[in-house]
Each structure stands twice: as structure tokens, then as C-alpha cells.
Biopython code that builds the backbone (N, CA, C, O; Angstrom):
import numpy as np
from Bio.PDB.StructureBuilder import StructureBuilder

atoms = [
    (1, "MET", "N", (16.876, -0.206, 1.875)),
    (1, "MET", "CA", (17.930, 0.533, 2.574)),
    (1, "MET", "C", (18.959, 1.041, 1.581)),
    (1, "MET", "O", (19.246, 0.380, 0.583)),
    (2, "PHE", "N", (19.505, 2.193, 1.850)),
    (2, "PHE", "CA", (20.498, 2.836, 1.010)),
    (2, "PHE", "C", (21.840, 2.136, 1.160)),
    (2, "PHE", "O", (22.397, 2.093, 2.257)),
    (3, "GLU", "N", (22.356, 1.594, 0.084)),
    (3, "GLU", "CA", (23.669, 0.949, 0.094)),
    (3, "GLU", "C", (24.602, 1.685, -0.858)),
    (3, "GLU", "O", (24.467, 1.543, -2.074)),
    (4, "PRO", "N", (25.542, 2.465, -0.340)),
    (4, "PRO", "CA", (26.458, 3.208, -1.211)),
    (4, "PRO", "C", (27.312, 2.296, -2.081)),
    (4, "PRO", "O", (27.780, 1.249, -1.634)),
    (5, "VAL", "N", (27.506, 2.702, -3.310)),
    (5, "VAL", "CA", (28.259, 1.888, -4.263)),
    (5, "VAL", "C", (29.706, 2.336, -4.356)),
    (5, "VAL", "O", (30.607, 1.498, -4.387)),
    (6, "ASP", "N", (29.943, 3.609, -4.400)),
    (6, "ASP", "CA", (31.317, 4.081, -4.567)),
    (6, "ASP", "C", (31.792, 4.845, -3.332)),
    (6, "ASP", "O", (31.027, 5.084, -2.397)),
    (7, "ASP", "N", (33.052, 5.218, -3.348)),
    (7, "ASP", "CA", (33.688, 5.858, -2.191)),
    (7, "ASP", "C", (33.040, 7.186, -1.813)),
    (7, "ASP", "O", (32.901, 7.500, -0.630)),
    (8, "LEU", "N", (32.646, 7.960, -2.809)),
    (8, "LEU", "CA", (32.046, 9.259, -2.528)),
    (8, "LEU", "C", (30.725, 9.095, -1.783)),
    (8, "LEU", "O", (30.430, 9.867, -0.871)),
    (9, "ARG", "N", (29.936, 8.111, -2.158)),
    (9, "ARG", "CA", (28.675, 7.876, -1.457)),
    (9, "ARG", "C", (28.917, 7.381, -0.032)),
    (9, "ARG", "O", (28.161, 7.727, 0.876)),
    (10, "TRP", "N", (29.944, 6.589, 0.171)),
    (10, "TRP", "CA", (30.283, 6.146, 1.540)),
    (10, "TRP", "C", (30.646, 7.356, 2.389)),
    (10, "TRP", "O", (30.227, 7.466, 3.541)),
    (11, "LYS", "N", (31.436, 8.272, 1.803)),
    (11, "LYS", "CA", (31.833, 9.478, 2.536)),
    (11, "LYS", "C", (30.606, 10.331, 2.859)),
    (11, "LYS", "O", (30.489, 10.844, 3.972)),
    (12, "MET", "N", (29.696, 10.488, 1.902)),
    (12, "MET", "CA", (28.493, 11.278, 2.129)),
    (12, "MET", "C", (27.639, 10.659, 3.240)),
    (12, "MET", "O", (27.118, 11.371, 4.098)),
    (13, "LYS", "N", (27.502, 9.346, 3.219)),
    (13, "LYS", "CA", (26.721, 8.663, 4.257)),
    (13, "LYS", "C", (27.364, 8.876, 5.627)),
    (13, "LYS", "O", (26.667, 9.130, 6.609)),
    (14, "ALA", "N", (28.688, 8.774, 5.693)),
    (14, "ALA", "CA", (29.393, 8.982, 6.964)),
    (14, "ALA", "C", (29.234, 10.425, 7.441)),
    (14, "ALA", "O", (29.077, 10.672, 8.637)),
    (15, "ASP", "N", (29.273, 11.396, 6.489)),
    (15, "ASP", "CA", (29.099, 12.805, 6.859)),
    (15, "ASP", "C", (27.715, 13.052, 7.443)),
    (15, "ASP", "O", (27.583, 13.768, 8.436)),
    (16, "TYR", "N", (26.690, 12.475, 6.845)),
    (16, "TYR", "CA", (25.333, 12.667, 7.348)),
    (16, "TYR", "C", (25.123, 11.996, 8.700)),
    (16, "TYR", "O", (24.287, 12.448, 9.482)),
    (17, "GLN", "N", (25.849, 10.947, 8.986)),
    (17, "GLN", "CA", (25.676, 10.237, 10.245)),
    (17, "GLN", "C", (26.528, 10.806, 11.371)),
    (17, "GLN", "O", (26.382, 10.403, 12.525)),
    (18, "SER", "N", (27.422, 11.747, 11.041)),
    (18, "SER", "CA", (28.225, 12.388, 12.086)),
    (18, "SER", "C", (27.334, 13.348, 12.872)),
    (18, "SER", "O", (26.287, 13.761, 12.372)),
    (19, "PRO", "N", (27.732, 13.710, 14.100)),
    (19, "PRO", "CA", (26.917, 14.643, 14.893)),
    (19, "PRO", "C", (26.685, 15.985, 14.187)),
    (19, "PRO", "O", (25.585, 16.535, 14.250)),
    (20, "GLU", "N", (27.721, 16.516, 13.512)),
    (20, "GLU", "CA", (27.562, 17.783, 12.791)),
    (20, "GLU", "C", (26.620, 17.612, 11.609)),
    (20, "GLU", "O", (25.794, 18.483, 11.336)),
    (21, "GLY", "N", (26.743, 16.488, 10.910)),
    (21, "GLY", "CA", (25.888, 16.220, 9.764)),
    (21, "GLY", "C", (24.429, 16.077, 10.159)),
    (21, "GLY", "O", (23.540, 16.539, 9.444)),
    (22, "LYS", "N", (24.181, 15.441, 11.289)),
    (22, "LYS", "CA", (22.801, 15.280, 11.758)),
    (22, "LYS", "C", (22.180, 16.637, 12.095)),
    (22, "LYS", "O", (21.013, 16.879, 11.787)),
    (23, "LEU", "N", (22.958, 17.520, 12.725)),
    (23, "LEU", "CA", (22.448, 18.860, 13.032)),
    (23, "LEU", "C", (22.150, 19.640, 11.759)),
    (23, "LEU", "O", (21.110, 20.289, 11.653)),
    (24, "TYR", "N", (23.065, 19.578, 10.791)),
    (24, "TYR", "CA", (22.887, 20.286, 9.528)),
    (24, "TYR", "C", (21.671, 19.759, 8.780)),
    (24, "TYR", "O", (20.854, 20.542, 8.294)),
    (25, "TYR", "N", (21.543, 18.448, 8.683)),
    (25, "TYR", "CA", (20.441, 17.853, 7.939)),
    (25, "TYR", "C", (19.100, 18.139, 8.624)),
    (25, "TYR", "O", (18.079, 18.302, 7.956)),
    (26, "LYS", "N", (19.109, 18.196, 9.939)),
    (26, "LYS", "CA", (17.887, 18.500, 10.686)),
    (26, "LYS", "C", (17.394, 19.905, 10.346)),
    (26, "LYS", "O", (16.197, 20.108, 10.143)),
    (27, "LYS", "N", (18.307, 20.875, 10.282)),
    (27, "LYS", "CA", (17.943, 22.244, 9.915)),
    (27, "LYS", "C", (17.453, 22.298, 8.471)),
    (27, "LYS", "O", (16.450, 22.948, 8.175)),
    (28, "ARG", "N", (18.146, 21.628, 7.592)),
    (28, "ARG", "CA", (17.809, 21.646, 6.167)),
    (28, "ARG", "C", (16.421, 21.056, 5.924)),
    (28, "ARG", "O", (15.646, 21.607, 5.142)),
    (29, "ALA", "N", (16.110, 19.983, 6.561)),
    (29, "ALA", "CA", (14.831, 19.308, 6.347)),
    (29, "ALA", "C", (13.674, 20.199, 6.775)),
    (29, "ALA", "O", (12.627, 20.189, 6.127)),
    (30, "ASN", "N", (13.831, 20.960, 7.832)),
    (30, "ASN", "CA", (12.745, 21.795, 8.328)),
    (30, "ASN", "C", (12.517, 23.040, 7.486)),
    (30, "ASN", "O", (11.393, 23.537, 7.410)),
    (31, "ILE", "N", (13.544, 23.539, 6.868)),
    (31, "ILE", "CA", (13.414, 24.817, 6.174)),
    (31, "ILE", "C", (12.797, 24.664, 4.783)),
    (31, "ILE", "O", (11.772, 25.283, 4.500)),
    (32, "ASN", "N", (13.390, 23.863, 3.923)),
    (32, "ASN", "CA", (12.988, 23.857, 2.522)),
    (32, "ASN", "C", (12.220, 22.631, 2.074)),
    (32, "ASN", "O", (11.321, 22.748, 1.241)),
    (33, "GLU", "N", (12.530, 21.503, 2.578)),
    (33, "GLU", "CA", (12.015, 20.286, 1.984)),
    (33, "GLU", "C", (10.522, 20.086, 2.177)),
    (33, "GLU", "O", (9.908, 19.315, 1.438)),
    (34, "ALA", "N", (9.925, 20.758, 3.146)),
    (34, "ALA", "CA", (8.479, 20.641, 3.320)),
    (34, "ALA", "C", (7.734, 21.212, 2.125)),
    (34, "ALA", "O", (6.709, 20.667, 1.713)),
    (35, "HIS", "N", (8.240, 22.305, 1.565)),
    (35, "HIS", "CA", (7.591, 22.919, 0.406)),
    (35, "HIS", "C", (7.644, 21.989, -0.805)),
    (35, "HIS", "O", (6.656, 21.838, -1.524)),
    (36, "PHE", "N", (8.791, 21.374, -1.023)),
    (36, "PHE", "CA", (8.914, 20.457, -2.154)),
    (36, "PHE", "C", (8.085, 19.200, -1.929)),
    (36, "PHE", "O", (7.519, 18.651, -2.875)),
    (37, "GLY", "N", (8.012, 18.750, -0.704)),
    (37, "GLY", "CA", (7.178, 17.590, -0.394)),
    (37, "GLY", "C", (5.715, 17.878, -0.651)),
    (37, "GLY", "O", (4.981, 17.021, -1.143)),
    (38, "LEU", "N", (5.291, 19.090, -0.315)),
    (38, "LEU", "CA", (3.906, 19.477, -0.569)),
    (38, "LEU", "C", (3.627, 19.533, -2.062)),
    (38, "LEU", "O", (2.574, 19.081, -2.512)),
    (39, "LEU", "N", (4.556, 20.080, -2.835)),
    (39, "LEU", "CA", (4.383, 20.111, -4.288)),
    (39, "LEU", "C", (4.320, 18.699, -4.856)),
    (39, "LEU", "O", (3.519, 18.418, -5.747)),
    (40, "ARG", "N", (5.154, 17.827, -4.347)),
    (40, "ARG", "CA", (5.182, 16.462, -4.870)),
    (40, "ARG", "C", (3.915, 15.692, -4.536)),
    (40, "ARG", "O", (3.360, 15.009, -5.397)),
    (41, "ASN", "N", (3.457, 15.794, -3.310)),
    (41, "ASN", "CA", (2.326, 14.980, -2.881)),
    (41, "ASN", "C", (0.977, 15.616, -3.186)),
    (41, "ASN", "O", (0.114, 14.967, -3.777)),
    (42, "ALA", "N", (0.778, 16.863, -2.800)),
    (42, "ALA", "CA", (-0.528, 17.489, -2.967)),
    (42, "ALA", "C", (-0.801, 17.905, -4.407)),
    (42, "ALA", "O", (-1.949, 17.898, -4.851)),
    (43, "ARG", "N", (0.233, 18.262, -5.122)),
    (43, "ARG", "CA", (0.055, 18.762, -6.491)),
    (43, "ARG", "C", (0.532, 17.769, -7.551)),
    (43, "ARG", "O", (0.558, 18.092, -8.739)),
    (44, "ASN", "N", (0.903, 16.582, -7.131)),
    (44, "ASN", "CA", (1.327, 15.506, -8.039)),
    (44, "ASN", "C", (2.458, 15.959, -8.965)),
    (44, "ASN", "O", (2.407, 15.733, -10.174)),
    (45, "PHE", "N", (3.458, 16.588, -8.399)),
    (45, "PHE", "CA", (4.606, 17.088, -9.145)),
    (45, "PHE", "C", (5.794, 16.182, -8.830)),
    (45, "PHE", "O", (6.473, 16.378, -7.822)),
    (46, "GLN", "N", (6.046, 15.205, -9.673)),
    (46, "GLN", "CA", (7.061, 14.202, -9.394)),
    (46, "GLN", "C", (8.425, 14.516, -10.002)),
    (46, "GLN", "O", (9.454, 14.161, -9.427)),
    (47, "LYS", "N", (8.443, 15.176, -11.156)),
    (47, "LYS", "CA", (9.728, 15.476, -11.783)),
    (47, "LYS", "C", (9.587, 16.665, -12.710)),
    (47, "LYS", "O", (8.481, 17.045, -13.093)),
    (48, "LEU", "N", (10.718, 17.247, -13.065)),
    (48, "LEU", "CA", (10.723, 18.330, -14.037)),
    (48, "LEU", "C", (10.674, 17.730, -15.437)),
    (48, "LEU", "O", (11.320, 16.717, -15.708)),
    (49, "ASN", "N", (9.916, 18.349, -16.316)),
    (49, "ASN", "CA", (9.768, 17.835, -17.667)),
    (49, "ASN", "C", (10.653, 18.548, -18.678)),
    (49, "ASN", "O", (10.682, 18.165, -19.847)),
    (50, "ARG", "N", (11.366, 19.564, -18.255)),
    (50, "ARG", "CA", (12.199, 20.360, -19.159)),
    (50, "ARG", "C", (13.678, 19.995, -18.978)),
    (50, "ARG", "O", (14.113, 19.626, -17.887)),
    (51, "ASN", "N", (14.422, 20.107, -20.052)),
    (51, "ASN", "CA", (15.866, 19.871, -20.014)),
    (51, "ASN", "C", (16.597, 21.199, -19.888)),
    (51, "ASN", "O", (16.150, 22.221, -20.410)),
    (52, "GLY", "N", (17.710, 21.172, -19.199)),
    (52, "GLY", "CA", (18.520, 22.375, -19.031)),
    (52, "GLY", "C", (18.111, 23.145, -17.790)),
    (52, "GLY", "O", (16.941, 23.168, -17.408)),
    (53, "MET", "N", (19.090, 23.769, -17.174)),
    (53, "MET", "CA", (18.862, 24.492, -15.928)),
    (53, "MET", "C", (17.887, 25.656, -16.117)),
    (53, "MET", "O", (16.998, 25.856, -15.289)),
    (54, "LYS", "N", (18.043, 26.417, -17.190)),
    (54, "LYS", "CA", (17.193, 27.584, -17.424)),
    (54, "LYS", "C", (15.728, 27.171, -17.600)),
    (54, "LYS", "O", (14.835, 27.786, -17.019)),
    (55, "ASN", "N", (15.488, 26.143, -18.393)),
    (55, "ASN", "CA", (14.116, 25.672, -18.608)),
    (55, "ASN", "C", (13.537, 25.017, -17.362)),
    (55, "ASN", "O", (12.345, 25.153, -17.085)),
    (56, "ALA", "N", (14.368, 24.309, -16.612)),
    (56, "ALA", "CA", (13.897, 23.677, -15.368)),
    (56, "ALA", "C", (13.504, 24.751, -14.350)),
    (56, "ALA", "O", (12.505, 24.605, -13.646)),
    (57, "GLU", "N", (14.285, 25.824, -14.273)),
    (57, "GLU", "CA", (13.948, 26.929, -13.371)),
    (57, "GLU", "C", (12.616, 27.558, -13.752)),
    (57, "GLU", "O", (11.805, 27.883, -12.885)),
    (58, "LYS", "N", (12.389, 27.731, -15.060)),
    (58, "LYS", "CA", (11.119, 28.298, -15.524)),
    (58, "LYS", "C", (9.956, 27.389, -15.132)),
    (58, "LYS", "O", (8.927, 27.862, -14.650)),
    (59, "GLU", "N", (10.120, 26.098, -15.338)),
    (59, "GLU", "CA", (9.042, 25.171, -15.006)),
    (59, "GLU", "C", (8.756, 25.168, -13.502)),
    (59, "GLU", "O", (7.597, 25.190, -13.089)),
    (60, "LEU", "N", (9.798, 25.140, -12.699)),
    (60, "LEU", "CA", (9.610, 25.147, -11.249)),
    (60, "LEU", "C", (8.939, 26.445, -10.795)),
    (60, "LEU", "O", (8.087, 26.430, -9.906)),
    (61, "THR", "N", (9.325, 27.560, -11.406)),
    (61, "THR", "CA", (8.698, 28.844, -11.065)),
    (61, "THR", "C", (7.215, 28.833, -11.411)),
    (61, "THR", "O", (6.389, 29.267, -10.608)),
    (62, "LEU", "N", (6.871, 28.344, -12.596)),
    (62, "LEU", "CA", (5.465, 28.284, -12.998)),
    (62, "LEU", "C", (4.657, 27.366, -12.089)),
    (62, "LEU", "O", (3.532, 27.693, -11.712)),
    (63, "ARG", "N", (5.224, 26.230, -11.742)),
    (63, "ARG", "CA", (4.517, 25.308, -10.853)),
    (63, "ARG", "C", (4.346, 25.911, -9.464)),
    (63, "ARG", "O", (3.319, 25.704, -8.818)),
    (64, "SER", "N", (5.343, 26.653, -9.005)),
    (64, "SER", "CA", (5.244, 27.303, -7.691)),
    (64, "SER", "C", (4.173, 28.384, -7.699)),
    (64, "SER", "O", (3.413, 28.518, -6.740)),
    (65, "ILE", "N", (4.110, 29.159, -8.785)),
    (65, "ILE", "CA", (3.081, 30.183, -8.910)),
    (65, "ILE", "C", (1.698, 29.533, -8.915)),
    (65, "ILE", "O", (0.786, 30.001, -8.233)),
    (66, "ALA", "N", (1.545, 28.451, -9.688)),
    (66, "ALA", "CA", (0.262, 27.745, -9.748)),
    (66, "ALA", "C", (-0.126, 27.220, -8.365)),
    (66, "ALA", "O", (-1.290, 27.300, -7.971)),
    (67, "HIS", "N", (0.843, 26.689, -7.636)),
    (67, "HIS", "CA", (0.586, 26.182, -6.288)),
    (67, "HIS", "C", (0.101, 27.310, -5.370)),
    (67, "HIS", "O", (-0.854, 27.134, -4.614)),
    (68, "ASN", "N", (0.763, 28.464, -5.441)),
    (68, "ASN", "CA", (0.376, 29.596, -4.600)),
    (68, "ASN", "C", (-1.015, 30.113, -4.960)),
    (68, "ASN", "O", (-1.789, 30.481, -4.077)),
    (69, "ILE", "N", (-1.333, 30.141, -6.250)),
    (69, "ILE", "CA", (-2.671, 30.561, -6.667)),
    (69, "ILE", "C", (-3.720, 29.580, -6.142)),
    (69, "ILE", "O", (-4.785, 29.996, -5.685)),
    (70, "GLN", "N", (-3.428, 28.304, -6.204)),
    (70, "GLN", "CA", (-4.365, 27.311, -5.676)),
    (70, "GLN", "C", (-4.574, 27.488, -4.172)),
    (70, "GLN", "O", (-5.697, 27.360, -3.684)),
    (71, "LYS", "N", (-3.504, 27.781, -3.438)),
    (71, "LYS", "CA", (-3.627, 28.016, -1.993)),
    (71, "LYS", "C", (-4.500, 29.235, -1.713)),
    (71, "LYS", "O", (-5.348, 29.197, -0.821)),
    (72, "ILE", "N", (-4.301, 30.313, -2.463)),
    (72, "ILE", "CA", (-5.106, 31.525, -2.283)),
    (72, "ILE", "C", (-6.567, 31.221, -2.597)),
    (72, "ILE", "O", (-7.464, 31.639, -1.864)),
    (73, "HIS", "N", (-6.800, 30.504, -3.671)),
    (73, "HIS", "CA", (-8.163, 30.144, -4.068)),
    (73, "HIS", "C", (-8.846, 29.313, -2.976)),
    (73, "HIS", "O", (-10.004, 29.567, -2.644)),
    (74, "GLU", "N", (-8.145, 28.331, -2.419)),
    (74, "GLU", "CA", (-8.703, 27.489, -1.361)),
    (74, "GLU", "C", (-9.036, 28.331, -0.127)),
    (74, "GLU", "O", (-10.088, 28.134, 0.482)),
    (75, "LYS", "N", (-8.167, 29.256, 0.247)),
    (75, "LYS", "CA", (-8.430, 30.103, 1.427)),
    (75, "LYS", "C", (-9.586, 31.043, 1.197)),
    (75, "LYS", "O", (-10.392, 31.267, 2.100)),
    (76, "LEU", "N", (-9.685, 31.605, -0.013)),
    (76, "LEU", "CA", (-10.813, 32.484, -0.311)),
    (76, "LEU", "C", (-12.135, 31.717, -0.278)),
    (76, "LEU", "O", (-13.129, 32.225, 0.242)),
    (77, "ASN", "N", (-12.158, 30.518, -0.820)),
    (77, "ASN", "CA", (-13.387, 29.712, -0.796)),
    (77, "ASN", "C", (-13.756, 29.326, 0.624)),
    (77, "ASN", "O", (-14.937, 29.285, 0.967)),
    (78, "ALA", "N", (-12.772, 29.047, 1.445)),
    (78, "ALA", "CA", (-13.047, 28.659, 2.831)),
    (78, "ALA", "C", (-13.642, 29.815, 3.618)),
    (78, "ALA", "O", (-14.492, 29.594, 4.480)),
    (79, "THR", "N", (-13.216, 31.047, 3.343)),
    (79, "THR", "CA", (-13.747, 32.197, 4.078)),
    (79, "THR", "C", (-15.114, 32.617, 3.572)),
    (79, "THR", "O", (-15.883, 33.221, 4.320)),
    (80, "LEU", "N", (-15.439, 32.314, 2.321)),
    (80, "LEU", "CA", (-16.731, 32.708, 1.755)),
    (80, "LEU", "C", (-17.851, 31.769, 2.173)),
    (80, "LEU", "O", (-19.021, 32.150, 2.165)),
    (81, "ILE", "N", (-17.498, 30.550, 2.534)),
    (81, "ILE", "CA", (-18.540, 29.560, 2.880)),
    (81, "ILE", "C", (-18.933, 29.667, 4.322)),
    (81, "ILE", "O", (-19.792, 28.916, 4.785)),
]
sb = StructureBuilder()
sb.init_structure("model")
sb.init_model(0)
sb.init_chain("A")
sb.init_seg("    ")
for serial, (resi, resn, name, xyz) in enumerate(atoms, 1):
    if name == "N":
        sb.init_residue(resn, " ", resi, " ")
    sb.init_atom(name, np.array(xyz, "f"), 0.0, 1.0, " ", f" {name:<3s}", serial, name[0])
structure = sb.get_structure()
């Protein structure tokens, strides 16, 4: 279980548990996090290996392109069989 250590984490936990926070987090989880979850689980992408924002963006872009190519390849193979 998540146990906040400092005041800022307590505030964040309280914000997420408020009615407005629950609505916001519900929307956020449905929109973006599924894509990252798929990259993490299906493509074994656990962390970025590059330092710095610019290099991390490049790595994430390359991994996303590779993921999309793999999806296209899987769909093409499924239709050919």
C-alpha cells in the first residue's frame, strides 16, 4: 500500500481521493495510460535508457514507431493467412 512520507505526497493522495480528483484520474487513465501499459507489458519496455529530456523523447519516439510497425506487421500477417 502507498504510504506518503512527506506533506506534498499527503496532499496529492487527498487530491486524488476527492470527488473531483477521482473524475480527473478516471479520464486520464482511459485516454493515455493504456498505450504506455501496452508498451510496458507487450513490448517489455520498462524504463528509458537515455539521460536528458531530449534523448528520452527520441528513445520513446523510436520505441513507439517500432511498436506501430509491429502492430502493422501483425495485422498484415493475420489478413494474409
